[in-house]
N, C-alpha and C positions, 0 to 999 in steps of 0.2 A: 475388366481382368483380361491380363496378357495372355494372348496364347502362346503356349510352350512348342510349340512347331515353330523352327525358323521359316521366314521366306526366301525365296528365291532372290527376291531384289535385297534380301539383308545382307550385303556385302560381308559382315562379319561373321555370320553362320555356314561357313562354305570351306571345301578344301580349295586349297589352290596349287598343292604339289602332292602328289603321289607316289611314294618310292616302294618298291620289291626287295624284301631284304634277300641278297644277292644269295647268303651261304642258306637259306630255307629254300629260295626255288631254283637256284641255279641257272646256267644257260640251258636253253631249249633247241627243239630245231627253229629254223627262220620262218614256217609259219605259225609254231606257237610264239614266237617271240614277237611276229607282228601282231598276233592275236591279243597278245598280253599288253601291247604300246595301245593299240585302238581301245581296248576295255579301260584302261588309264587314262587316255583323252577322253572318251565321252563320259567317264567318272568326273574329271575335271571340268569338262565343258560345262556341265550343269548338274549341281548337287542342292542339297539343303543338308548340311551336318553341324552338330553344336554338342560338344560335350557338355553333361548336363551340368548346371553348377559354374560354368565357366563364360564368359563374354569378351574373351580375349584373342577372337579369332581376328582374320581366318587362320586356316590350319593347316599344318604340314600333316601326313599321314605316311608312315612306315609299315607296312605288312608285314609280318613274319610268321612263320610258323615253327613253334616249341613242343615238343612233345606232343604231336597230333592237336595241338590247341592254336587258334589263329590270335596272334598278337596285334592290337591294334595300338602301336605307338603314336602318339599324339603331341604334336608341338604347334607352338604360336607361328606364325608366317615367319618371324625373328628366331626361330630354332628355340626359344623357350620351353622346356618341358612343362607339357598341362598334365596328362594323363596316360597311362597305359591300361587297354582291358584286353583281358581274356577269355575267349571264347571256345569253350568244346568243339571242334568237327564232328562230334559223334550225331548230333541231332542232323545234321547236313549229308551224313553216307549215303542213307537211301534215296534222296530228292537227287543228289547229284548223279549217283550210278544210273538211274532212271533217266533222269536228263539227257545223260550222254548216249543210252541206248536208243532214247525217243530221237537224239538229233541225229545219229546215224542210221535210222530207219527214214529219216526226213531227207537226208541226203541222197539214199538211195531210191526214194519214193520219187524226186525230182528226175531222174533218170529214166524212170520205166512207169510211173504211175500215171493214173487220170488226174486231173485238178481238183476233182472231189477228193480224191484220196489223199492228196498232197494235203489241203486245206484241214481234212480231217486231222492229219499226223499233227500240222502246225497248231492246230488249237490244244490238242495235247501236251504239245512241246510248251507251249506258251503258259498252259496252265501249272505245268509242274515248275516253269520260271517262276511265275507268280507264289506258286506254294513254299518254295526255297527262299524268296523274296521276303515272303512275310514270317516266315521263320527267323530269319534275318533280323527283321524289323523287330520282331517280339524279343527275341535274344537281347538286342543291343536296348530294349526298353529301361529306362530309366539310368542308363549309362550315357546314351548318346542318341539324340533326337536328330532320327531321319526320315524325312517324306518316304512315300511309297516308291516314287522312282529313283531316287537315289538306294533305296534298299536293292532295286532291281539291278542298279549298275554295280552294287558293291558285289550282290551274288554272280551276277555276269562275271565280275574280276574272280570271284572265288573259284568259281566254276575253270575258268581260262588256267587258275593256277594249278588246279589239277589235270589238266588236259596233257596230256604227252606227247599227242600228233601221232 
């Protein structure tokens, strides 16, 4: 029986290019632009990504937001359309808001708190990041197979896209 989860060594089941829709996200501060570029780089560097029912990868991904929905427009590496998936951002609102709040607390703690306090806040931050990643993986289930690490990188990118700096 073949495992439906793509393996990292499988060069067909991965993203090779990620583009952010300029109209959806626009220009941001240099810090935000840098964080977006890092998130895209990390995602491309290591991922496991396979639209269910398609075996024509590797893939390009264009991310856009249309009417408060995240649009995954997926093409093959040679730009042939594969599929577009639309996800409501509503299930992510709370976790993204909480994640930003705890990140702010974390950066404040780095300047003033003890190592034990910083570690406790960081554990909470990682827990929220995992929660958002699991929600994303669940929402993509049956549409796009991603492993948990790829879901984490995608969730990071979603968070960075909402960050205004």
